[in-house]
N, C-alpha and C positions, 0 to 999 in steps of 0.2 A: 308663543301661542300657536297651537296647531290649527290649521284651517282644513277641515275635512268636509267636503260636499259629497254626500253619499251618491246622489243621482249622477253627478258628473264624474265621480271617482277621482277627486283631485286631492293631492297632498302638497303642502307647502312647508318649506323649512322654517323653523322658528328662528327668531333673532338670536336666542341663546345658542342654538345649534350652529348658526353661521359664525358666531363669535368664538365658539369652542373649537378652534383649529390650532394646530401646533404653531409655535412661534415662527418657525422657518417658512411656513405657508403664508403667514401674515406678512413677513418681509418680502416674500416672492410677489405677493399681490401689490405691495407698494412699488417695488422696482418695476413690475410689469406695467403699472399705470404710468410711471415716469417714462418708460420706453414708448408706450403708445401715444402719450402726449408730446413726445419728442423733447421732453426735458433732458433726456439722454438721447441725442440725435443719432441716426445711423452712422456707423463707422467711428463713433466715439468710444470711449471706454467707461465702464462702471468705475465709481470710486474704488480705491483699493480696499482690501478686506479689513485692514486696520481701521480705516475711516468708517466703514460700515459697522464694524463691531462697536465702535464708539457711538455712532448715531443711533443704532437700534438697541444698545445695551444688551448685546447678545454675544454668545461665544463664537469663536472662529468656525467651529464645526456647524453651528446653526446657520451662519452666513453661507458656508459652503453648500449646505443642503438647499438653501433658497436659490442659489445660483444654479445648482444642478437642475432644479425644476425649470428654470428659464432656458437652460441649455437643451433639455428634453423637448421643449416647445419650439426650438429653433430660433429663439430670440437673441441668444448670446453664444459666444464661443470663448472658452477659457483655454489658455495655453501657458504652461509654467514659464515664468520669467517675462511674459509679455502682457499679463493682465487679462481682463475679460472684455471682449469687444462686442459692441452692439451690432448685430448683423443687419445688413440692408436688404430688404426684400419687400415686394409689393402686397403682402398678404395681411397686413395688420388691420385692415378694415373688415376682416372676417374673423370669426372664431376659428382659431387654429388649434388642432389637437395633434399630439405626437402620433405618428402612424404605428409606433410600436408600444403604445400605452393601452392596456386592456383591463384596467381596474374599474372601469365604469364611468358613465356620464355623471352620476350623482356625486362621486368623489371629486371629479374634475371641477364641477361647478361650485361645489362647496368650498374648494380651495380658492376659487376666484370670487367668492362672495356674490354669486349670481343667484337669482330666484328661479328655481327649477320646480315645475309641477309635472304631474303625470296623469294622463287620462287613459283609463283602461277601455280598449275597444273590444277585446276578446280575451277570455281566460277560460280555457277548456282543458280537459284531460281526454286524450284520444290515443288510438293505436297509430303508429307512424306509417307513412307510405314508404315506398322503396327509396326515394330520395333522402328522406330524413333518417331512415335506417342506415344508409351508407355514411352519412355525415356524422352520426352519433355512434356508429359501430354497435348497433343493437339489433335485436330480432323483432319481427313483426308483432310478437306477443307482448313486448315490453312497452307499457304506456308512457306517453310523454305529455308534458304541459305544452299547450299551444297558446302563446301569449302575444297579443298585439297591443302596443301602447303608442300613444302620441306623447312625446316629451315637449313641454312648453317652457321656453326660456324667456324670462322677463316679459311674460304675458303674450309672447309671440310663438306661433307654431315653429317647431325646431327640427325634430327628427321623428320619423315613423320607425318603430322598432318591431320586428317580427322575430320572436324567439322560441326555440324548442329546447326543452331540457328533460332528461329522463326522470320520471317520478321517483324511481328507486334511489337515485343519487341526490335528489333534492326533496326529501320527505317533508310534508307539512307546509308546503308553500301556500300562502294565503293572499287575498287581495291587499291586505295591509302592507305586505312586503312589496307588492308591485307598486303601490302608491308611494312608497318611500324608496327603498333600495334593495333589490334582490341580492346584490353582492354583499351588502351589509349582513343580510340574513345568512348567507353562505359562510362568510368569514367569522362572524361574531357568535352566531347561534349554533351552526352546524360544524364549525371549525374546519371548513373546507377551504383549501388554498390552491391557487392555480400554479401550474408549472410553465405554461406558455400558451401561445395562441397563433393561429394562422389567419391571415387577413388577405382578402382579395378586394381591390378597390377598382370600380369601373363607373363609366357614365352610362346613363340609360334615358330613354324617353319617359316623361311623366305619365303615370297611369291615371285612370279616373280616381283611384284611391288617393294618390298623391295630390291630385287637384282638389279633392274634397277636404283633406286634412292639413295639407301644407300650403294651401292657397296658391298652388302653382297654376300657371297658364298651360294650356294644352301644348304649346310649343316650347315650354321651359324644359331644359334637361335637369336631371337629378343625379346626385352622387350616391352610389350604392356601395356599401361596405358589407361584404359577407365575411363572417368570422366563425371559427371553431376554436373553443377554449378547451385546453387539456388539463387534466389532473397530473400529479406526479407519476402515476403508474401508466400514463399514456392514454387513459380513457377519456374521450370527449365528454364534457359535461354540458356544453352549450353549442348549438348552432343558431346563428342569428343573421338577419339581414336588416341593415339600417339604411334608411333613405332620407336624404335631406336636399333642400333646394341648393342649386349651384351657387347662389349668391349670399348664402349665410354661413357656410362652414367649409373648411378644407382641412387637409391633413398634411403634416410636415414630417420629414425625416432628415435629421442632421447627420451626415456621414462625413466625419473628419478623419483624415489619415494622419498618423503620427509622422514625426520627422523621419525621413529616409536616411 
C-alpha cells in the first residue's frame, strides 16, 4: 500500500516493494543481521559457501553475490582458500555505506528492508550560478533542477540532500520521482546509466538548516558528502551535497591488497 501525504510530500515503500528484492539481497540482509547481532562474532568466519547454498536453497553464484554486498559494506573479507572473515570494527552501531557506492540511498535501504521516506523542501528550475556551472560543466543559459530533500529513515531524520541536475539530461522530472527514487526514474524510464562518481567527504559545523531538519544541536558536527556523478561520455549529470548527523551514519572503504 502506498502512503502519499501531499502536504508533507512523503513517499513510503510498500510491503510488496520491500519483499520484491533479488534472492542475493535477501540473503545479504539475513547475514548482515547475524553479524550485527554477533551471532557471527568479529574475527570469526561465515559458514562455507556449500553450507550457505544448502541453508538458503540458492546457487553458489547467488551466495557469492550476497557476500560481495557485505564485503562492499566493509563487514567481511573473502580470500580464496581462507574463507570469509567477519571484520572487527567499531562502526556497527551506525548505518555504514560504502564510500564508493553511488547508486542511491533508496536502493541501499530497499536492500536492507528499511523504511525510507522523503520530504521535499524545495523543487525548482533555475539558471545555475558559477559554482554549479563549473561542477556540471554547463553554461549559464542551461537550466537545472534545484532539489532539496529530507530523507527520513525509520521515521527519524536521516540525511539532508541538496541536488542539482541539468534539465536537458533529466527531462520530465516530477515530484513523484523525488518522493520515490530519482535514480529509478533515470535508470528505468530514461535508460540513463552512470559511469562513475567523484566524492569528497568532510566534517562541518551544523547550520541552522541542519538544526531545523536533522534535529542537530548547535554544537553538533555534521558529515558532508559532495558528489559529482558522471555519464559514460564524461558529462556530469548530478552535483549534490548530502549532510547527516555525526552519530547516525558513516562511510566505509575496504581496501584489501592481494598477496604479494
